[in-house]
N, C-alpha and C positions, 0 to 999 in steps of 0.2 A: 364837299360841295364848295363851289367859289362864291365869293361875295357877289352877290347881285344876281346869281343864278335863279331862274324862275321855277316854280313848283306848281303843279297843277293837280286839283282834285274835282272830280265831277260826281254829281248825285243829281237825284230828280230835282233839287233845288237850283240846278245850274252849275257852272263852274267857278271854282275860286282859283285865283292865281296869286301866289304868295311869293316873296323874294327872300332867298337866304341872306342872312346878314352875318358877317364875322363878328361885328361888334356885340352882337347879343348871342352868337352861336346857336342861331334858330332861324325859324321861318316867320317873316314879318308880313301880316295880312290886317289891313283895315286898323292899324294901330295896335294890335295885339301880337306878341312874339309867341310862337309855338316851338317848344324845344324838341319835338319829334314830328316825324311824318304822321305817326298814328293819331297824336293830339291834334294835328292840323285837319286830319280826315273826319275825325270825330267831332270836332266843332262845326264843321260843315255839315255832315250828315246825321248827327246825333246818334250814331250807331258805332259800337266798338268794332272797329275794323283793322286790319293790318295795313298800315300806311305803305308799306314796302310794295304790297300788291296793288294798292288803291290809287297811289300818287304817280305821277310822270312828271319828268324832270327835263327841262329843256337843254339840249346839248348841241351845239352847232346848228342851231335853227330847227331841230328837230326834236319831238316828243319822244322819250324813251322811258319805258317803265322802270320806276325806281329799283325793283328787284333785280333787274338786268345790270344796273350799275353799282349794287351794293359792294361787290368785292373790289371794285377799282376806285371808290371814292377815298380821297385823303381824310376827310371828315365823315363819320358814321353817325347818322341819326338813327335813333332806334325806333 
């Protein structure tokens, strides 16, 4: 992922939009850094989920399912 790239997770509680930060090698949301897509999704939904299937990443202005990008990312979040 690139520094500043947006990560989205939606649930019944609405949508969280986090931002990948190279400094912390994780997703920053509301002052907390999540070191994986799954931990970001879990913190939002309260359910153990697969972040690769649950999260979307903004690429060139479009939201793309994280699982579709997994093989192309230079930094892999588990």
